[in-house]
N, C-alpha and C positions, 0 to 999 in steps of 0.2 A: 859905531860898533856898540857903544854903552847903551845907545836908545834901543837897539834890537834886543841887548841883552836885558833891558828893564821890562821889554815887551814879552819875554818869554814865560814868566809867571802867568801874567794875564792870558796868553794864549793857552796854557796848560789848564787855567781856571775854566775859560770856555769850553775846552775840550771835555773836562770833566760834568760840566753843566749840560753839556750836549748828550752825554749818556744818561744823565739822570732825568732829563726831561719827560721821556715817555712813562719812567716810573713814576714821576711825580704826577702826571697826567692821570695814570692808572689809579694810584693812591687819593686823587681828586675826584675819581668817579667818571673821568674822562677816557674812553677807551681809545687808543691810537686807532686811527683808520685803518682798515683791513688792508687796503692797498698798499700802505707802508709796512705791512708786516711781512717778514721773510720766514717761510718755514724752514724748518731743520732740513737739509737736502742731502745729508749724507746717506748714501745706500749702503747697505749692510746685509750679510747673511748671518750675523750673530744676533741671537734672540736677546729681546730686552731683558734685565736682570729679574725683573718682576716676573716675567713669563717664565724663564727657566727656573726659578724657584718653584713656582706653582706645579710645574711638570715634575719637579723632583719630588715634592711633596705628594703628589698624586702616583708616585711610582711609574710614571709613563716617561721613556726615553725620549730625547729630543727628535729622533729620527722618525719618531711616530706622528710628528707633527709636520704638515704641510701649510706652508703661509706664503702668501704674495700680496703685499700692499704697494699700490702704484698711484701715483698722482693722476687725476683725470685732466687730458688734455683740455684746455679752454676751447670754448666754441666761438668762432668768430663769423663774420659773413662770409669768409671765405671757406668756411666748413671748420671741422676739427684741426686744431692744430697738433703737431707732432707730440706723442706721448713724452714724458720726460722719464729718467730711468727710476727703476723700482726703488722704493724706500727700504722695504725689507723683503729678501727673497730666501727662503728657505725650504728645501725639497719641493719646489713649484712644480716641476715636471712628473713627478711621481703620480703613477695611477693609482687612485685610491677610491674607496667608497664614501660618496659625499652625503648619504643619508638623504634627508629630505630637501637640503639644497639642490638636488636634481631636479626639483620642480622647477627652479629658475630656467631651465633649458626647457622643458615642456611648455610652460607658461609664455615665455618669449618667443619660441618658434610657432605658439599657436597665434599670438597677436600678429605675427609676420604674416602667416599664411592665411588666417582667416579675418583677421581685423577686429578692432576692438569693438564695434559694433554688432559683431556676429551675434546671432540668437538661435536657439533650437526651437522648432515647432512640434507641440504635442498635438496630434490630430486624433480627431473623435468621429468615428463612422457609425452608419446605422446599416444593418441588414435585416430588412422586413420592411413592413408598412407601418407609418406614424400617423395616427389621428388622434386628435383633441387629447394631446399629451400621453397617448399610450403607444408604446412601440410594441407590435406583434412580430418579435423577432430579438435580434443581438444587438446589444452596443458594444462597440470596439473602441477601446483605448489603445492607439498605437504610439508608444514611447518613442522618443527622439535621441535618447541618450543624455537628456538634460541633466546637469550635474546637481541641481538645486531644486528638485521637486519636493519642496518641504511642505508641512502641514497646511500652511497658509494658502499655499498655491494650488495644493489639491482641493483644498474647499472653493477655491475660486473658479477652478476647472469645473468643479460638480455644479456650482450655481450657474455658471455658463452654460452647461449642458441643459438644466432645467430651463434656463431662458430659452434655449433654441427650441424648446417645445417637447422635450422628454422627462416625464416625471413618473412613468412606469414602465418597467421593461417586463413584458411577458415571454421571456427568454434568459440568455444569459448575458452577464457583463464579462466580455473578454479582453484579455491585456495581451498586447501584441509587443513583445521584446526582440523581435527579430532584427532590429537595425543594429545590434551587436552579435556577432558569432563567435562566442568565447566559451570555453571549457569551464564545467562547473568545478569549483574548488572548495575544500573543507575551510569553513571560516578561521579556524585554529592552526591552520597548516603553517603559518609563518611563525608564530611564537607559542603555540599550544595555548593561546588564551581567546578563545571563540567568542567571548562576550565583550571584548574591547571594540568600540565603534570603530576605531580607526582600522579594524581588520575586516570592514565591510566590502564585499566583492563588488565589481561594477556591474550595471544592470541596464540594459535598454530602457525600462521603465523604474527608474531607481526612486522609490517613495521615502522620504525622510530618512535616508541613510541607512534603512532597514533597522532603525534603534528606536527604543522607547526611552522616553526620559521620566523617572519616577520623582515624585516630589514627595517629602515628608514634614508635616507641620504640627508642632506640639500643640496640644489643647488641653492645658492642664486643669482647666474646670471640669473637663469630663474625663480626665485621667487616662488619655490615649493620645496617640499619634495619627492624624489622619493621612491617608496615602492616597494620592491621585497619580495619574499617568497620562502621557499622551504621546503619540496620537491615539484614538480609540480605535480598538482592534477588535474584531470579532471573534468569538469562541475560546477568549482567553480568560481565565478567572485570577484576579488581583484582590488580595485582602483589603478592605476598605480602611482597616486601621491596624496599628501594632501597639504592644504595651509600652508605656511611658516609663521611662527609669529615672532616677535623681542623680545619678553619678556624674561625673566630668564627661565631657562630649569625646575627647580622645579619638580612637579609631572608630567612628559611628559606624561606617560601612561594615566592618568584620562584626561589631556589636549587633547588627541587624540579622546576620546569619541568613542573607538572602539566597534563595534557590531558583535559578532562571532556566535550569536544563530542559524544563518540560514545555513544549509548545503551547500548551492548554492551560498550565496550572503555575503560578507565581506563588513562591511560599517565603514566609519572613518568619524564621525561628526563634529569633531573639527580641531584643528592645531598643528603644531610641531615647537618647538623653534630652530631657527638657532643656537642657543648658545649651544645646546644638543649635536651636532656632530652625529657622526654614533651611532645608537641604534638598539638593538635586542629585540623582543618579543617573547618568545616562548608561544604558545596556543595550548591546546587540540582541536581536530576537533570535531565539534559540533556533527556528527553523526559517531561515532568509528567505528561502525559494517561495514560502507561504506568505510571507508579510506583506507584500503589496496587496494581494488578493483579501487579505483580511482587514487591512486597513480601509480600502476602498469599499468593501462591503459595508464596514461599520460607518463610515462617513456618509456613504450614499443614502442609508436607511434614517440615519441621524438628521439629514438634510431634508427629510419629508419624502425621499424617493420610495418606490416600491420595486420589489423584484422578485419573481415567481421562480427563477432558476438559481444558478450558483453564479461565483465569480470565478473564472477559470483563465488559464493561458492558453492561447492558440493564436493562428495567423489572420490577418485581415483579408476576409474573401474578395476576390476581384469584382465580384457584384455589388460590394457594399459602397454606399454614398457617403461623402463627406458631410458631417453635421456642422462642426464648428472646429476652430484650431486656436491655440493659446501659445504665445511665445514665451520663451523663458527670459530670465535677466541677461542683459548683454554681456559679452564676454569680459570686458573691463570690470565688471562687478564680480565675475565668476572668478577672475585670476586673482582678484583681491582676496576674496575668500580662501582661495587655494593657499596663497602665499602667507597673507598674516596668520593665519589659524593653522596652516599645514595639513590641510584636509586631504587625506589620501585617496579616498574613493573619488573625490571630485577631480583630483588630478588625474587619476585613471580614466574617469568618463571623458575628460577634455583630450587625453592622450589617444583614445580610441577614436573620437570625433575626427581627428587627422585622416583617417581612413574610410569615413563614412559618408563622404561629399559627393560620391559618383554612384548612387544608388546601388551601391555594393555594402553586405553586412559589414561592419568594422570588425578587424582582427587585429590583435596585437603585433604580429609580424608586418602586417602592411602599415600600421602606424609607425613602426620602427624603421621601415624603409622610407616611408615619406619624411620622417624628421631627419633621418641621416642625409637624404638627398637635400633637404635646406640646408644642414650643416655644411656639406662640401661646397654649395654654393656660396654661402655667407662667410664661412670661416675655414677656407682652404688650407689655413696655414697651421690650423691646430687638429691634433689626433681626434678622429670622432670618439664620442662618448659611448660606454658599453650601456645599453638600454635594455631594460625588461617590461617595466610597466610604466615608466615615466613619473612615478611618485617619489622614489627613492626609499619605498617600504620593499626592500629587496637586498639579498645579500650578494647578488652579482652586479649590480649598476656600478659603474665606474667613470670617472673622469678625474680632471687634475685641478690643482689651483691656478695654474697657468691658462687652462682653457678655460674655466669659469670667469677668469679675469677679463679675457678676451671678450666673453659675451656681454659681462656687464659693461666694458667699455663701448661694445658696439650699441648696446641698448642705449646708454647715456646720450649718443648722439645721433639716434635714430627717431624716425616720426612717431613712435611711440613712447618716447622717453620718460613723459610724465606720468602716462598710465602705468607703466611699469614700476616706477618708483613708487607711486601711491599704492601699489600693491603690497609693497613691503611693510613689515613693522616698524613703527617709528620707537625707537630705544626708549624704554622707560614709560611708554604712554600707551600703545595697543599692541595687539598681536601676540605672539609667543615672546617677544622680546621686552614686553611689559613687566616681566618679572625682574628685569635688570634693577627696577627702583626697589624691589623688596630686598634685593642682595646687597645694594648699595645705593641709597638714598642721595648720596652727593656725587654719584658718578657723573663724571664730565661729559659722557656721552649721551646723557637723557636729553632727548629732542635733538640730537644732532647726527643721529645714524639711522640709515633706512636698511633693514637687514631681514635675511630669511634665516632660520636656524633650521639644524638637524640633529636627531637624536635616534640612534639604535642602541642595542645592548652593547656594542663595542665601537660606536661612532659618536663623535659630536662633531658639529660643524656650523660655521657662520659665515655669512658672505652677504655683501651689499654694498652700500655708499656710506661714506663718513665725511662729515665735514670738520676740518681741524679748526683750531683755534685762530689760525693765521688767515683763514677764508679758504685756503685751498681744499679742494675735494678729492677724495680717493676712493678706490674700489680696494675693498678688503675681502680675501677669502682666506679661512683658515679651517683646517681639517686635522682631526686626530683619528686615528685607526689604532686602536689597542684595546685590550681586555679590560684595562682600567680607564678607559676615556671618559665614561660619565664623572669620575673623580677629578678629570683635568678642566671643568667648566670654568674655574676661576682663572685658569691660564688664558681661556679666550676672553674673559672679561678684562683682564691686565692688557692683553693685546689690543683690544677695542679703545681702552684709555690711553694707551700709549700712542696710538694712531691719532685721537684728538689732539693729544699735547704736542703739538709739531712746531712749537715756537722754543726760545731758549728759554731756561726754567723761570727767570724772572718774569717773563711776559705770560708765560703759561699760569704763573701764580695768580698775576694781575686778572687773566681771563676768569679764573675760577672765581674769584672775590666779585667780578662783576656779572656773573650769570645770573639772570633772573630766578628767582626762588619759585 
């Protein structure tokens, strides 16, 4: 018995050392293997203290926050393993406005229904006789609903037309938008800010998002600021320069006193500080229904083309002959732009495309019907979302943290898992979540979370995938619906950090010290 009594202090010593080994390894820069790390597994409906404090500071009640954070099931040769219980669940079943997080539904449904290699085809027809580069008749550009027919791709299409033999049009250039059958709406109908590019309406022939980008470059030697813009646009006068000022940069847009309401005349009534350096200012065109025609006319003439008639809207005549066609970027690239940069009009173009595949003009109601059919067949256990335009730029769209979590879980184990994850912004690195690094340069979530953000006047949201310090991956969906929602952004940042820190505090501290700078 004395022998065993003498061994007790030794056993206690080995027990203490066994607890210290992982910490000693961490201090020595040797991170414990992730397979040996166990995440904190306690499920809770109680918000983390840092999140609750941030909500209180923003004067947002806890009931205005919907959250569901769930470990992603492991994938094996036998398929997805059963999901473990939620790590945090708070008002997860509430039907709320998710703002731009709604784009996750539109983009993943589109990947499933159309495939990541799907492309839009912009077709060019001739109606008349073509001889030695001269078209006696009309040139027709038939839009496909292409979400990203930007300046460079319009230029490439014009060069393709000229390479196909048309350099002089003795007639009109006709723009056919009939692939979409949608009601025209006022650009400022959503928030009374018609000049914001995010308010651009969808269009069967959407050129450069119906927006101009103005650039301002100080030229101190000349005592002025040079003004440039793109794309070129016919019949619009823009000042070539504005006065140079010597004051601080501050609110340079207000100082310029830009006036963009006229479709034919842009004015700047103020000045621009030399201390600002080069700045750019994207602005939606005042008469969006004229934008494509004016831009295509200017670009056609700038490319050496000749036109005796006008650029106008119209249908493609039955007798017209196909001259050439150009494919869009693949859907995998399009969803990356939509989700990383939260492009509203691209999301609406994609949403409408869901009902433009059977030689019928696309309509919002038909697209809603097709997407909901997909939802019922793939997520029958979840209430259907309330859809308007599929972009989240809506006061009416609704879903829940629970339903969005199920979508994320399904996507993570589906055939398009990598394409979908790659479409999300990498926290602190790119997309709309790049700003996390500005708010907190030492945030643990930098490089460890793939997320979609959402913002409206009374909504903020965050959804996607998070890699915990333990190696466990999680789905995270957090949505605030409240008049003070935008003041609650720090609460979502804290929630994201809490998700990453899924180990006992000592090991979380070790993980923080070992993260590459």
